[in-house]
N, C-alpha and C positions, 0 to 999 in steps of 0.2 A: 767158144772154143773152136767150132768149125770154121768160123771166119778167120781166126788167128792161124789155123792150119793152112787155109787157102792163101792168106797173105804171105806167110813165110815158107810156102812150098814144103810143108812138113810131111809130105808123102811122095812116093814115087810110083811104085807099081800098084799101091792101094791094098795089097794083101793084108797088111797089119793095121791099116788105118782104123777100122772099127774098134779094135782092141785098144789101140793107142788113145783114141778119143775117149773111150769109156774110162780108162785109167786116169787120163788127164782131168776129166770132169770130176771123178771121185777124189782125186788129189786136191783139187781146188775146193771142193765142198768140205772135205775133211779139215783143210786148213782154215777155211772161213769160220768153222766152229771153234777152232783154237785161236790163239792170238798171234801165232808165229808165221802166218801165211807169207807175207812179202819178204820175210827175213831168211827164207831158205836159200842155202847156197846151191850152185849148179850141181855139185856132187850129191847133195841131199835130194834134189829133184830127180836126178838120174837114178838114185837108189830106189826111190818110191815108184819110178816108172820101169824098173828093171825086169818086171815080169813079162814084158812084151818084147819080142825080138823083131827087128826090122832087117830083112835081108838086103835091102838097098842101101842101108847106112844113112838114113835121113835123121839120125839122132840129133845133130846140131840144130837142125831146123825145128824139130819137135821141141827141143829144149827152149828155143827162142819163142815159139808159140806159147808154150806153157808159161814161161816167164812173163810174157806180155799180158796174159790173162791174170796171172797172180798180181802183177803190179796194178792192174786196173780194178782188182777186187777190193 
C-alpha cells in the first residue's frame, strides 16, 4: 500500500497519510477475507475510506492507489 501511495502521489501535506494508509490496509484485508474485493466500485471504496479527511484533496490519487492494490490482491 505504501508503494502504491508513493507511485500515485496519494498524499500531499502528509497530515492524513498515516490514517489513510491504515484505513486502506484494513479495507484490503477485510475484502481479502470476503470474495468481493476487486468488484468494489469507486463509490464503495470512497464510502469505506470516508472516515479519514484529507485537507489537500488527494482523494482521486488515494482511490487510484487503493484500486491498484485491490486489483493486485
